[in-house]
N, C-alpha and C positions, 0 to 999 in steps of 0.2 A: 717806760709806762707813761701814759696819759691819766693825771689824778683830776682834771676837769672835765669830766666825762659828761656828756647831754644823754641825759637819761629817759626813753620813750616806752610808752608801755609795751608796744608791740614791733618786730622788724621781721622785714621778708626779705632773702636774698634768694637767688637761684643762679643756672648755667654758669657756676663759677670755672667749671673743667679744669679741676686738679689734675695735673697727669700731661697736661699740653703747653707748650711753649708759648701759646697767646693767651695765657691765664695772667691778669690781674693779678696775683696773689698781694703783693706789697700795696697796693691798693686797699684789697680786701683786709688786710692784716692791719691799715690803718685806720679805714672805718670800722671795726670791731674795737680797736682802742679808742675810737671817739665816741661810740655809741653803745650804749647800755641798756637794756631791755628786759621786761619780765619775763616775755615768751619771743623766741626766735625761730622762726620757718624757715627751713632750707627747702627749696622747692622744687629739687630734681636738677638732673646731672652738675651734682658737688663732683663728684670724680668720675673724670672721663675713662672709664673702663674700656670701652672702643679703643680708644688709643692707647691705651696700656697695652693691648694685647699686642699690639704690632711693634709697638718702640716702648721702651722704657724712660720716661722722662719725670724726674721727680727731686727738684733743686732743696733745699735748706727752705726756702720760701715759703715752700707747699705745706710741708710739715711745721711750719710756724703757725700757719693758719689753721691747720688740726689740733695744735696744742693750743692756741688761743681760746677754739671754741671750745675744748674741754676745760679750760680753766674757769670760761664764764658757767658750764654746767656745774661746774664745783661751788661758784660762787651763788650760786640761785636761778640762774637763768635757765626756764624748762626750753629745751633744745627739739623740735619736732623735725624731722626728716621726712619727704615724701621724695620717693624715686622717679627717677625720669625715664629718658629710653636709654641714655648712658652709663647709667646704675642701676639699672632694673633687676639686678642680681639682689639687691636688697630687700626686693619683694619676697624675700624668703625667710627675713629676719623681722618679720613684724611684729612689734610688741612694745612693751617697756623695757628699759636698761637705765634704771637710776634715774635719774633728772632728763635721760636720753629718750624718745618716744620716735619710733617708725611705721609709719601709716601710709596707707594708700591714698588717701584723700582725707580731708577734715575739716568742718564748717565751724567758721572763727566766727565768737562774737565781738562785735566793737564795743567802746566804752558809750557810743549812743544808739545801742541795741540794733545793729544791721548784722544781718546773720549773712558771712560771706565763706562760698565754697572756695576752699585752696586746694589745687590739682597741679600738676605740672603741667599739662595741656597736649602731650604727647597722643593721648587718647584719642583724641580727634582731629591727628595726623594720620590721611589714609597710606600714604606712601609709607610713614615711619612704620605703622604699627601691620599694615600688609605686604609691602615691598621692601625688605630691609636693605635688600642688596642694590635699590636704588640711592636707599636713605644714606649709606654708605659709601655710594659712589659720590654722592651729592657734598659729603661731609669733605671729600678728598679736596673737590672743587674749593669748599668754602677756606682749607686751610692754607689753599695755595694764596686764596685772596688775603687772607689774615695776613701771610708774610708779605706779601706785595705792599700791604699797608705799612707795614712796618718798613721797609724800604723808602715809600713813598715820604712818610713822615721825616725818616732819616735826611732829606732832600731837602722838606721844608725846613727843619732845625737849621741847616747849614746857610741857607737862606733868611734866617731868623724869622720865618713864619711860626704860626703856633699850630698846634694838632689840630688835624683834620681829618675824619674818620672814612677814609677814602673805599671801604667796604660797605658800611654803612649808608654812603651816596649811590655807590652800584645796586645796592638792595632797594633802595626807596625808589631807583630809577627805571630798573624794570621792572616794565607794566605786569608780568605777571607774577613777581613776590607784591607789588602792590595790591595786587587782587588776591592774594592768597592770604595776606597779613588780612585784607577786609575780613574773606571770606571766614577766616578761623576766626576773629573775635564774635561773629555773627553766631557763628557754631557752638563756641562757648558761653553764650548767654542763652541759647534755646538749649543747650545740655544742664545749664544750672535752672532751669525753669523747672526741671524735673527733682528738685532738692528741695524745692519751696523756700528758696535763700533771697536775698537782696541782690546779687552779684558775685562774682568769680574772682580771682587771684590766682594767677597763673605766669608760667614764665614761658619755656622751649623755643620762640621764635625770634628772640635775642630784640627784641622792639619795646624796650619801655613807655607804658602809656597807662594814664588815668584818662577814663573817659564814662559817660553816663548817656546810657542808651534809652532811651524812654525810661521807666523806672528802675532799670538795672545798672549795675556798677558794672564796669571792666577796667581791671589793674593788670599790667603785666609789668615783674620788676624788672625787667631788660636782662643784663647777663653780667659777666667779667672778664670778656672779651672783648666787645667792641664800646660798651655803655658804660660799661663801670659804675652800677646804678642799684639802689635800692628802695624799698619802699618802709614807711615808718608810721606808727599810729601814736599821737601823742594823747593825754588823757581823757580829751574831749569827743575821742573818735575819728579825730581828723586823720585819714590818711595821706599821706606827702610822698614825691618822689626827691631823693637824694642821688645826687651824681658826685663821685669822686674823679679828681684827674687820673690820667695813665700817670706813668715817671713819665718825667721828660729829658730831652738835652741827651738821649741814649739811639745808638743804632740798634738792629735785632741782636746783632751779637755783643755788644757791652750788655744789652739787658741780660742774657744768659749769662754772662761771666759775674756779675753784680745781683744777681738776683737772691742770693742767699746770704746778703749783706743787710743787716737790720737798720744800719744805721742811716740808710738811703730813702727811710720812710719819712723822716724829715725833708726829702725835695718835694713831698705830695703835697697837694694846697687842695683845699675843698674849693668847687666853685658855686654851691650851693647849701 
């Protein structure tokens, strides 16, 4: 347990995808063990029920993350869950559960007085909302890309080269993906205008970002599959992006074998 925690007013994480092999559960555990918050928002796709319906994968490290969050709640951190498309069944359980709240979306007021709409973001993804079979097909291709990313980096490690996200590189080089991200960000800003807010905090597209668009702020938490990122707010209201390294020096098969080893957390180093 980390006794020298970094304390912040608010934190946001999303797209953890517990229940999948690509989830960096140990990195998230280390993040939760390093940072402490008054409020912590889980902005959708925390558990990947889509994947769990097809295959059961749940190592001890995923349980450790659940236990860590419940422990934080017991010690006073308010947990606010916002369901995404991969855990949309949680919409059937909206309400308060002790120090835990499940909401469809919510407006967060920062320490400097800004009002930010917090939502997962799949609501503006036409494919996800209206053609789920295409979305599931795309997910299969994405999972293959993540698998290839693991083997690609295993080769890089053997050559003494640092981690590099092949999947993120492909996503940002494909013209349609770049266009989609840009259109998605603009659509979210227009959507947020209806709520009379100063900006929006979301996830969904696995693309961490902090951008000011005219008078609106756009924040994306990123994910815990490719990016291993989170947003944090300090006591002055400033919001920053934090990146946690993936577990080094392991092939995909080694990752499965050691994913339930808590001691391996010591190998994680912060890069920001």
